[in-house]
N, C-alpha and C positions, 0 to 999 in steps of 0.2 A: 667557419662551416655553415652549412644549413642550417643543420641540427641549432644552432644558436639566436635564428630566429622566431625560434620557435619559445613566446616569452608569454606570461600571464599576466592579462589587464589587471587593474588594481578593481578592488575586492567592491563585489557589491552592495547596497547601501541592504543595512539590518543585517550583515554580515558579523556586529558585533552580538544582537540580541540569540545568535542563534548560538555563539559562543560561551554567550552569560549563560545559558539556559543549559550545556551541557559539564559544564563547570559547577552550575549551582549540583548537579548529580555527585557533585562528590570525587570521580571517575575515569575524567577525559586528557590524557596530556599530546600536548601537540607534537608531531613529528615535522620537524623542517629541513629542508635542504636549502644550502646558498654554497655559490662557487666558493672554492677556495681561497684564501689572503694568510698571508705569515701570521697575523695577529689577530684575525676574527673570534675566534672561543672567545680570546681574553676579551675585548672588544665587548663580546654580545653580553661578557658575563657582567661588563662592568652597565651598563645600558641597563641590563633589567634587572640587577644588584642595588641600583642608585635607588629607587621606588620598590625596590621588595616584588618586584611582579611574579618570578618564575623560579622554582627549581630545577636549576639546567642537568644535562647527564650531556653526555660525547653518546651516540650513536656508533656501533659498530657494522657500517655495511661492509663485506667485502668486496668492493670497490674495482680494488685492483687483480682480482681474480676473479671475478665475471665474466666469461664471455660476452662483447658488446653486440654481437652482429648486427647487421643491416640498420637501417634508417627504415626501411619495410617489416621487416619483423619486427621490430623492435614496435612500433606504433599499431599494429594487429595486436599485438602480446601486451602494451598500455591500454586498450579498449578490454581487451579480457582479463586482466586483473584486478577491473574495476566489478567486476560479478564476483570472479575471486575474493575479495578481498570481503566484500558483504558474507559473501556462504561460511568464511571463514569465521567471521565474526557472530551469524548467527547458529551457526554450528557450534561454538563456545561456550557462548552462551545461554544455549540449550542445555545443555549440560550444566553448567555451573547454575544453572535453576533448578534442575532437578536435583541436586546436591545437593543446596540450601534448603529444596524442600524434603528431602529426603532425612538432613540433619535435624530441623525442626519438628519433624514425626517422633524423630527419637531421643528430643528434648535436651538434646547437644549441638550447637553449632560454631562451627571452626573453620577459618580461613583456609580456601584452598591453598594447597603450595606446588611446586613445580622442581624435580630433580634436577641440581645441576652438577658438574664434574663425574670425575669418572666413575667416585663415590656415590651418587647419589642424591647429596647432598637436599634434601628439603630447603626451598629455601619462599618469602613470599610471592607474589603475584609480581606487586611493584617491583620486589624487587630484580627479580628476574627481568622485567623489560628496562630499568633503568640503568642492568650491567651487563646486556644481551651482549651474548656471542653467540652468533654462528655456528649449528651444530654440523661439522662437515662430516662427520659418521654418517650420519645421517643422511644429508642432502648437501652430499658433494659440489664444490662450489665450480667445478671444471667442466659437471655437465649445463648444455646448454641452457639458454634460460627457461624456453618453454618446457623444457622434459623439467627443469625443478617445481617450473609450475603446475605443471600436471602430476606429476609423484607427490605434491603437496598437493592437490586439490582430491588426489584418487585416495590420499590417506584423511583428509576431512568427510571424503562420501563414504568411507567404509564408516566412519565413528558415529555419521549419523544415520547410517542404515543399523550401525548395531543399536543405538540408543533408541529407535523404533522399537524395536524389533527387542529389546530390554524393557524396556517403558511396556509395550505389552504383557507381556509375559509378570514383569513384577503388580502390573493394575489387575491381572488375571486373580493373581491370589490373592493381590488384598480385596479383590470384592468377594471372593469364597468366603477369607475370612469374615468378611463383614456382616454377609448371609447371613451366616451363624450367629452372628454376634446380636442382628434385626430380633431374629427367633426368638434367641430366648429372652433380650430386651421388650420383645412390644409390649402392648394392651393385653388382654387372659382371652382378647379372643381371637389369637394369632397367633400367639409366640406358643414355641413347645414346650410341653408338657412334660417332658422325661423329665427334668429335674423338679417340678414342684412336688411329682408321687411319688409313692412308697408301695411296695406288693401291698401292703395293711389295708390299705384303702379299698380295697375291691373285693368282690365277695363275686365271684365267679362260681355257680355249680349247674345242672342241668336245666334248671326251672330262673333260677335268678340269674341277675345281673347288677351292676353297678353305674351308670353315669358321670359323666363330671358337666356338671351345670356351671353357666358362667349368670352371676348373679348382679344386676347393678345393684350398688349401696344405697339408692335409695329405695327398693321397690324386694328389700331382705324382711321388711314384717312382711310382707304380702306373700313372700315364698314361707317361709317357719308355716304362715295359715293354710295358706293353699298345696303346697306341695303335693302333699301326702294325695289330695284328692285329682290332681291332672290327668290322671290314666283314665278319671271316669270313674263310676260307680257301679254294680262295690266298687272300694278302691284295693289296685291289687300292689301300692307301694308298701313296704318294710316299714312300720311305723316307726317314728328315728333314728334314722337310718341316714338323714339329713344330716353331716361335717362339713367342715369349714377346713379347708384343705389349702388356700393359700389366698391372698387379698394385693391387689394395687390401689393404686389412688382413688380409680371411680371403682371396680368389681370387687367380688368374689369370687371365689373359686369353690364349690360344691361337690360334697356328693351327696347321691340317692342311689337307692337300690331300692329293684322293684322284680315285680315276674318278666319274663322275657317276653311275653304274646303281649304286652303293652306297649311293649318301647317303642313303636311310630306314634297309634294314642296320645303318648305323655309327650316325644317329639312337640305334636302338631300343639299339642294343649299349651303346650310352654309356651311354641315361638308364639301364639298369642297375646302372653303375657309379657313378652319381648326379655323370657330367658333364654339363653343359646344355651343346647346343647351339642356339645364339642364331640364329633367323631373320633370317639379315640379306642385303644384296644392297648392294655398295659400290654409289655414282651418284655422279659429283662435282655433277651440276645437284643431288641431294635433300642433297647437304652446304653446296649453294650456300642453297638455298631456307632450309637450318635452322640457317642465318648468319644471313639476310635476317630469319627470322623472329624470332631470338634479337633483333638488332637493334630490331627495331618496337616488338617487346614492349616490352622496356628504354626506348626510346623515348617511347612512349604511358603507361609507366608515368613516368616523369619530368615528361613537359607534366604528366599528370594531377595527380602529387602538387602540384607547383609552383603552378598553376590552384587548387587544394586549400585547399594552405596562405594563396595570397591572400586566396582567397572567408573562409575560417575569421578572417583575421588582419579583413578588413575588416568582416563583418557581427556579428562579436562584439562592437567598438567598437558598430554599430549597434543589437544586439540587446542587451547593456547600457545603452545609454542608455533604448531605449525601454523595458525593468523601471524602470529608476529613475523614469522621467515617467511611468510607470501607481501605483509607489507616492505621489510627489506629490500625483496624483490620490485617490488611496487614504489617503492621509491628512487632506489635502482633507476630503474628505467625510465621515470619521468625525469631524473634530475640529468641525464643524457640527453633525453629529448628537448628538455626545456636547457639545458649548459654547454650542451656540447662535448665533444671528441678529443684527447683522450677522459675519463669520467674522474675531473677532480673534484671534488661539492667537499663540502662540510654537513655532517647529517646530526642534527644536536633534537634531541628529545625533553621538552619544555612540560613542568607542570605547574598551569597557571594558581597563583596567591588567590585566594574568596576572594569573590567581590574587584579582583586585578584586571579581566581581563580583558576588556576592551583600555585599559591602561597599555597592558604589554601589545596589545593588538596593532595599537598608535605606535609607540615603542618599534616595533618589527616592520612596519611598513614605512616609520622615518626615515629607518636603519638602512633598509633592503631598496625602498624605491625605487633608484635609481636603475634595477635589475628589469622593470619593465618596461615595455617595448611601445611606443605610443602606436603603432600601426595595432597592435593586437587590440589597445583598449575595445571595447565597446564590437568584437569583430565576432566572425563569423564563430560559432562553439564550436562547431562541426571539425574547424580547421584543427583542432587540440583533443587527440583521444586525450584519455584517461584523466581529465581533468573533472574537477568537482561542480559541487551548483556555485558555491564561492569561489575568490581567485585573488591571488596574492600575488604579489612579485617575486615569491618563493614560490620554490614545493611544499605543502602542506597536507599533511593526512591527521586523522588525528586515532587514537589506541586506546580505549577504554579499560581497564585493569576489573571490571566490573559490566552486568550490566547497567545499561541509561536506564536510569527510574521511568514506567511509562505515562 
């Protein structure tokens, strides 16, 4: 068949370095396919076990059930699947990172799980991947491959859109809570005073009023000696009315009671000595409103966070599953284009052992090097839809169980 002429050239220099980098991140599996032979699985296991190069598992692609279609449709789909594959990984791992961030904030990080089987039993991501089974209920294998791909893309697009919306909602709730926290924890020049004062700190009458003044600690002696004359002479400040209300590392909040008629003169004189009169009016209603606003902001934040956390757990599992299904479709399409029809190939998932990536690559090249076509080595890249940056004599994809380190 003309399909079988589409064979990949040997890999380019530097490919091993790329694979070493992936494996060093500890999350990368190699998904490969080779033409089926009677004993290929056992021989591959023997070749990789000899030097303990990898852990291998069969990857269940429903190749007998998939509708192959025409060569032209497969080649067009192959190119589209590259973009779908990238988008699937990006979406799944954006949700993963958000999930880890939310869990870290909560102080309890748990690895995500994926429900499997009729009872939805939760399993680890690696367990799901190494025992992958096509979800016929969600993605009927008898559907055309283009339709399956569009269905998977639509699910991932929906989750990506929802993630953006829910992240915005959560960030707004978090910002509102943080704004209140900043008002309560800032320095005395800017922080809210409602929780620092009480009703008995103030004297308010027709002629008298109480002000709150922020005095730097280094100027306390100056304040004590001069506050009574800041409104001018004769003094209209109540003698001995300065009381300490609160202090932080740098400043002290004090009260001073004076005649209303000299308030503006007092503020002006205080400013010249770098004493700051806070613009504040005591109000029990205002204090109650502040407390209610704080409680509401905290409740809204906690509710939003809990809902977002649940959404991330559920939708990471769904997004990761959709991503792996896309990889199964892509592996099938690439294998048919590489090896021809009928689709008879062995799909294998390999987990390279640490620091064994280059040795594993050499072993695979030696075992499957005969599959490479001389006329394709160094050939025109544009003639090979669906290819990756590096080339091997077998179909090769990577599957990560967590976002690669940046």
